[in-house]
C-alpha positions as CSV (number, residue, x, y, z in Angstrom):
1,M,-15.4,-222.2,71.0
2,N,-12.5,-223.9,69.4
3,S,-10.0,-221.3,67.5
4,T,-8.7,-222.0,63.9
5,V,-6.5,-218.3,64.1
6,P,-3.7,-217.5,65.8
7,I,-5.0,-213.9,68.5
8,T,-2.4,-214.0,71.1
9,N,-0.2,-210.6,71.9
10,K,1.4,-210.2,68.1
11,T,5.2,-210.3,69.6
12,T,7.6,-210.7,67.1
13,A,8.2,-213.7,68.3
14,D,4.1,-214.7,67.6
15,A,5.0,-213.5,64.0
16,E,7.7,-216.1,63.5
17,A,5.6,-218.6,64.7
18,V,2.9,-217.8,62.5
19,R,5.4,-217.8,59.6
20,E,6.7,-221.2,60.7
21,R,3.4,-222.9,60.3
22,P,2.7,-225.3,57.6
23,Q,3.0,-223.4,54.4
24,G,-0.3,-225.0,53.1
25,R,-1.1,-227.3,50.3
26,E,1.9,-229.4,49.2
27,P,2.7,-231.7,46.1
28,G,0.3,-234.0,46.0
29,R,-1.7,-233.6,49.1
30,T,-5.4,-233.4,48.1
31,T,-6.0,-231.0,51.6
32,L,-7.7,-228.0,50.3
33,L,-5.7,-224.8,51.4
34,N,-7.1,-222.7,54.6
35,L,-7.3,-219.2,55.4
36,Q,-4.5,-219.4,57.5
37,D,-2.1,-221.1,55.4
38,Y,-3.1,-218.7,52.5
39,L,-2.3,-215.6,54.5
40,V,1.1,-217.0,55.8
41,N,2.0,-218.0,52.1
42,W,0.9,-214.5,51.2
43,A,2.9,-213.1,53.8
44,G,6.2,-214.5,53.9
45,P,8.6,-212.7,55.9
46,D,7.3,-209.1,54.8
47,A,6.9,-207.9,57.9
48,Q,3.4,-205.4,56.7
49,R,2.0,-208.5,55.0
50,T,2.8,-209.9,57.8
51,D,0.6,-207.5,60.0
52,I,-2.0,-207.6,57.4
53,S,-2.2,-211.2,57.6
54,L,-2.5,-211.8,61.9
55,T,-5.5,-209.0,61.3
56,I,-7.6,-210.5,58.4
57,Q,-6.8,-213.6,61.0
58,C,-8.4,-212.0,64.0
59,L,-11.5,-210.8,61.3
60,A,-11.9,-214.1,60.7
61,E,-12.5,-215.4,63.7
62,A,-14.7,-213.1,64.8
63,C,-16.8,-213.7,61.7
64,I,-16.5,-217.2,63.0
65,E,-17.9,-216.0,66.2
66,I,-21.0,-213.9,64.7
67,A,-21.5,-216.5,62.4
68,E,-22.1,-218.9,65.7
69,L,-24.4,-215.8,66.9
70,V,-26.7,-215.6,63.7
71,R,-26.9,-219.2,63.2
72,H,-28.8,-219.4,66.5
73,G,-31.4,-217.0,65.9
74,A,-34.0,-216.2,68.2
75,L,-32.5,-218.6,70.7
76,A,-29.5,-216.2,71.1
77,G,-32.4,-213.6,72.1
78,A,-34.2,-210.7,70.7
79,L,-31.3,-210.3,68.1
80,G,-33.8,-207.8,66.0
81,G,-34.7,-205.8,68.3
82,V,-34.3,-202.1,68.5
83,T,-31.7,-200.2,70.6
84,G,-33.2,-196.6,70.1
85,K,-30.6,-195.6,68.1
86,Q,-30.0,-195.0,64.3
87,S,-27.3,-196.8,62.3
88,G,-27.4,-195.1,59.3
89,V,-30.8,-194.9,57.8
90,D,-32.0,-197.7,59.8
91,P,-32.8,-198.4,63.5
92,Q,-30.0,-200.0,65.2
93,K,-30.6,-203.7,66.4
94,E,-29.1,-205.6,69.3
95,V,-27.5,-207.7,66.3
96,D,-24.9,-204.6,65.5
97,V,-24.5,-204.0,69.2
98,R,-23.5,-207.8,69.6
99,A,-21.5,-208.4,66.3
100,N,-19.5,-204.9,66.9
101,A,-18.7,-205.9,70.4
102,V,-17.2,-209.5,69.0
103,V,-15.0,-207.3,66.2
104,A,-13.8,-204.7,68.7
105,H,-12.5,-207.6,71.3
106,A,-11.4,-209.9,68.3
107,L,-8.6,-206.9,67.1
108,K,-7.3,-206.3,70.6
109,S,-5.1,-209.0,69.5
110,A,-4.1,-208.1,66.2
111,P,-1.5,-204.7,64.9
112,V,-4.6,-202.6,64.4
113,A,-4.6,-198.9,65.8
114,W,-7.8,-197.7,64.8
115,L,-11.0,-199.1,64.2
116,A,-14.3,-196.9,62.7
117,S,-17.7,-198.8,62.4
118,E,-20.9,-198.3,61.5
119,E,-22.0,-198.4,65.0
120,L,-19.8,-195.8,66.5
121,D,-19.7,-192.6,66.0
122,N,-16.4,-192.2,65.7
123,A,-13.0,-194.3,65.2
124,I,-12.1,-195.7,68.9
125,S,-8.4,-196.7,69.6
126,I,-7.2,-200.2,69.8
127,T,-3.6,-201.2,69.9
128,P,-1.2,-197.7,70.1
129,G,1.5,-197.7,67.7
130,G,-0.6,-200.4,65.5
131,R,0.3,-199.8,61.7
132,L,-2.8,-200.8,60.8
133,A,-6.5,-199.3,60.5
134,V,-9.9,-201.2,60.6
135,A,-13.3,-200.0,59.3
136,I,-16.0,-202.2,59.2
137,D,-19.7,-202.4,59.2
138,P,-20.3,-205.5,61.7
139,I,-23.5,-206.8,60.4
140,D,-24.9,-205.6,56.8
141,G,-28.6,-206.8,56.3
142,S,-29.5,-206.5,60.3
143,S,-32.6,-205.3,59.3
144,N,-33.3,-208.9,57.6
145,I,-32.5,-211.0,60.5
146,D,-35.7,-211.4,61.8
147,A,-36.6,-212.7,58.1
148,N,-33.9,-214.9,58.0
149,C,-32.4,-213.3,55.3
150,S,-28.4,-213.6,54.7
151,I,-26.7,-211.1,56.4
152,G,-22.9,-210.3,56.3
153,T,-20.3,-208.5,57.5
154,I,-18.1,-206.2,54.8
155,F,-14.5,-204.8,56.0
156,T,-11.2,-203.2,55.0
157,V,-8.0,-202.6,56.6
158,L,-5.6,-199.7,55.8
159,P,-2.2,-198.2,57.3
160,A,-2.6,-196.3,60.0
161,V,-1.4,-192.7,59.5
162,P,-0.4,-190.0,62.1
163,G,-3.0,-188.1,63.9
164,E,-6.2,-188.7,65.3
165,G,-8.2,-192.0,64.2
166,A,-10.5,-190.6,61.9
167,A,-7.1,-189.5,59.6
168,S,-6.7,-192.9,58.7
169,F,-9.9,-193.1,57.5
170,L,-9.9,-190.4,55.2
171,Q,-8.1,-192.5,52.5
172,P,-9.2,-193.1,49.2
173,G,-10.1,-197.0,48.6
174,V,-6.7,-197.4,46.4
175,K,-4.6,-197.8,49.5
176,Q,-6.6,-200.4,51.4
177,C,-4.5,-203.2,52.2
178,A,-7.0,-205.5,52.4
179,A,-11.1,-205.9,51.8
180,G,-13.5,-208.6,52.1
181,F,-17.0,-209.7,53.6
182,A,-18.3,-212.5,55.0
183,V,-21.9,-213.9,54.0
184,Y,-24.0,-215.6,56.9
185,G,-26.3,-217.7,54.9
186,P,-27.0,-221.7,54.3
187,Y,-23.5,-221.5,54.6
188,T,-20.8,-219.3,56.0
189,S,-18.3,-217.7,53.3
190,L,-15.3,-214.8,53.3
191,V,-15.1,-212.9,50.3
192,L,-11.9,-211.5,50.4
193,T,-8.9,-209.8,48.3
194,L,-5.2,-208.5,49.3
195,G,-4.8,-207.3,45.7
196,E,-3.8,-210.5,44.3
197,G,-7.2,-211.6,42.4
198,T,-10.4,-212.5,44.7
199,H,-10.7,-215.0,46.9
200,I,-13.7,-217.0,48.3
201,F,-13.2,-219.4,51.4
202,T,-16.0,-221.6,52.7
203,L,-16.7,-221.9,56.5
204,D,-16.0,-225.7,57.6
205,M,-18.5,-225.8,60.9
206,S,-16.8,-229.1,61.9
207,T,-13.1,-227.1,62.6
208,N,-14.2,-223.4,62.5
209,T,-11.8,-223.1,59.9
210,F,-12.5,-221.4,56.6
211,I,-11.2,-223.4,53.1
212,H,-10.3,-221.8,49.9
213,S,-13.1,-223.2,47.6
214,A,-12.5,-220.6,44.6
215,G,-10.6,-218.1,42.9
216,P,-8.9,-216.0,41.9
217,V,-12.3,-215.6,40.6
218,A,-13.5,-214.1,37.4
219,I,-16.8,-212.5,37.3
220,P,-18.0,-212.3,33.8
221,P,-18.1,-209.1,31.5
222,A,-21.4,-209.5,30.6
223,T,-24.4,-210.4,32.6
224,R,-28.8,-211.0,32.6
225,E,-29.1,-210.2,36.1
226,Y,-29.2,-206.9,37.8
227,S,-29.7,-205.7,41.8
228,I,-32.0,-202.3,42.2
229,N,-34.6,-201.3,44.2
230,S,-37.4,-200.6,41.9
231,S,-39.6,-199.4,44.3
232,N,-37.8,-196.3,44.3
233,Y,-38.0,-195.7,40.6
234,R,-39.8,-192.5,40.9
235,H,-36.9,-191.0,42.7
236,W,-34.1,-191.9,40.4
237,D,-32.4,-189.8,38.0
238,D,-33.1,-190.1,34.6
239,P,-29.7,-191.9,33.7
240,I,-30.9,-194.5,36.1
241,R,-34.1,-194.7,34.7
242,T,-33.1,-195.0,31.4
243,Y,-30.8,-198.3,32.2
244,T,-33.8,-200.2,33.9
245,D,-36.2,-198.8,31.3
246,D,-33.6,-200.6,28.5
247,L,-33.6,-203.7,30.9
248,L,-37.4,-203.8,31.2
249,Q,-37.8,-204.0,27.4
250,G,-36.2,-207.3,26.8
251,R,-35.3,-208.6,23.9
252,E,-37.5,-206.3,22.3
253,G,-35.5,-203.3,23.5
254,P,-32.1,-201.6,23.0
255,R,-30.1,-204.5,24.8
256,G,-31.3,-207.0,22.8
257,K,-31.8,-209.8,25.5
258,D,-33.7,-210.3,28.3
259,F,-32.7,-209.7,32.1
260,N,-34.1,-211.1,35.0
261,M,-34.0,-208.6,38.5
262,R,-32.9,-209.9,41.9
263,W,-32.8,-208.3,44.9
264,T,-32.4,-209.1,48.5
265,A,-32.2,-205.3,50.5
266,S,-28.5,-207.1,51.5
267,P,-26.2,-205.3,49.7
268,V,-23.5,-209.0,50.9
269,A,-25.8,-211.7,49.6
270,D,-26.6,-209.7,46.1
271,L,-22.7,-208.8,46.0
272,Y,-22.0,-212.2,46.5
273,R,-24.0,-213.9,43.7
274,I,-22.1,-211.0,41.2
275,V,-18.7,-212.3,42.7
276,S,-20.1,-216.1,41.8
277,R,-21.8,-215.6,38.5
278,G,-21.9,-212.5,37.2
279,G,-24.5,-209.5,37.5
280,I,-24.9,-205.9,38.6
281,F,-25.5,-203.9,41.5
282,L,-27.3,-200.7,41.9
283,Y,-27.9,-198.2,44.5
284,P,-27.8,-194.5,42.9
285,G,-28.4,-191.5,44.6
286,D,-32.1,-190.4,44.6
287,L,-34.5,-187.4,45.6
288,R,-35.6,-188.7,49.4
289,D,-34.4,-186.8,52.1
290,G,-31.1,-188.3,53.3
291,Y,-30.6,-190.3,50.4
292,A,-29.0,-187.9,47.7
293,L,-25.7,-189.8,47.6
294,G,-27.5,-192.9,47.9
295,R,-27.1,-195.1,50.7
296,L,-23.8,-197.5,51.4
297,R,-21.0,-196.0,53.5
298,L,-18.0,-195.2,51.1
299,V,-15.2,-196.4,53.3
300,Y,-16.2,-199.3,55.2
301,E,-19.2,-200.7,52.4
302,A,-18.9,-199.1,49.1
303,N,-14.6,-199.2,48.7
304,P,-13.8,-203.0,50.3
305,F,-16.8,-204.4,47.7
306,A,-15.3,-201.9,45.1
307,W,-11.6,-203.3,45.7
308,I,-13.3,-206.9,45.4
309,M,-15.0,-206.3,41.9
310,E,-12.4,-204.4,40.2
311,Q,-9.8,-207.8,41.6
312,A,-12.3,-210.4,40.4
313,G,-12.4,-208.5,36.9
314,G,-15.4,-206.0,37.5
315,A,-15.6,-202.9,37.6
316,A,-17.6,-200.4,40.5
317,S,-18.4,-196.3,39.7
318,T,-20.7,-193.6,41.1
319,G,-21.8,-193.2,37.5
320,Y,-19.4,-190.3,37.3
321,Q,-16.5,-191.3,38.9
322,R,-14.4,-194.7,39.7
323,I,-15.4,-195.4,43.4
324,L,-11.9,-196.3,44.7
325,D,-10.3,-192.8,43.5
326,I,-12.8,-191.0,45.9
327,V,-10.7,-189.0,48.9
328,P,-13.6,-189.4,51.6
329,S,-14.4,-186.3,53.5
330,A,-15.8,-188.4,56.6
331,V,-15.8,-191.6,58.0
332,H,-19.6,-192.1,57.3
333,Q,-19.8,-190.7,54.1
334,H,-22.4,-192.2,51.8
335,V,-21.9,-192.7,48.0
336,P,-23.7,-193.7,45.1
337,V,-23.0,-197.3,43.9
338,I,-22.9,-199.3,40.9
339,M,-20.7,-202.1,40.5
340,G,-20.2,-205.5,38.8
341,S,-19.7,-207.1,35.2
342,K,-17.6,-204.9,33.7
343,S,-19.8,-203.9,30.3
344,E,-23.2,-203.7,32.8
345,V,-21.4,-200.7,34.9
346,D,-19.5,-199.5,31.8
347,Y,-23.2,-199.3,29.8
348,V,-24.5,-197.3,32.9
349,V,-21.9,-194.7,33.3
350,R,-22.1,-194.1,29.5
351,L,-25.8,-193.2,30.2
352,H,-24.3,-190.8,32.9
353,S,-21.8,-189.2,30.5
354,D,-22.7,-189.2,27.0
355,P,-24.6,-186.3,25.7
356,H,-26.6,-189.2,23.7
357,S,-27.5,-191.1,26.6
358,L,-31.0,-190.8,26.5
359,G,-31.4,-192.3,23.0
360,E,-30.4,-195.5,24.5
361,R,-33.7,-196.7,25.4
362,S,-35.0,-196.3,21.8
363,P,-33.6,-199.0,19.2
364,L,-33.5,-195.7,16.7
365,F,-31.5,-193.9,18.7
366,G,-29.5,-196.7,20.2
367,R,-26.0,-197.3,19.3
368,R,-26.8,-198.1,15.7
369,G,-29.5,-195.7,15.2
370,L,-29.8,-193.6,12.1
371,F,-29.4,-190.3,14.6
372,R,-26.5,-191.4,16.4
373,T,-23.3,-189.6,15.9
């Protein structure tokens, strides 16, 4: 396939060549900025930023190749076939394995010391001496591949730290250097933050180039849409039940307005919708075996999502703690997730922490109720 990003050996000369490329949109130009130019502009002469820029470009190239793979569906083989190995709580699919191989190959050209993946039991060495580490879910929502629903790739870039590979991934989310996710749907999009807002790039398939199409985006603080798997209602704790009960009462309930539920069982799709127009996504812990801490992995799912949400003006919490402040205890650690429009996330957090929170479901005991103190 045609390459649109530099993935040759990353020598000093290569880095200089990257910095010397055209600097994006000039006064009077109507051409949209592409991802490469955006990253070059952001990196400037800074060596660490250049490493991050080169790494993102390699990840973008991997996403383009994965987009091409999933676009062929059944014509690319049995992508939904199971391998006999578990990937979290789900059976690992053929598309998971193939996408993971694409990512690992692409990162061989990046200044990345370690790679952690949902498809790998342990972190693997990529480029000894690299100053960065990448954690990734190569295919999020792979259970939907045979149903032709949107799936995606989630990644985070962290500073590499001395020691074995796992050490680099046991840093809180506030240490992230970059975070993003790609969505392979009717069109392919890449959502990215480098700590300077959240930006969206859309894949131009005629040139295999990601083009800046929106950003910095701002998630509306209020919303009428929520995403949660309501089939698990009986397993939730009281704050989450209270929250959904409040929403289901609509305009007659304590919220005073009607809400719509949207659920695709593919977090990249649900969270892309939230980045685009607002909403709230919840995957809480529950009473089922293996779900006490929810389903999403902290390091390479919740943390990149959380930083993207916050950089867009949203919020991300477990219900009791800001997600980005959690210090991971394991690469594949699970965490409850509540993220999206800030006022809505704050409402759910209040239900977890306020001793009067159960009164939220009743107008009598609500925020302006007679018996609220």
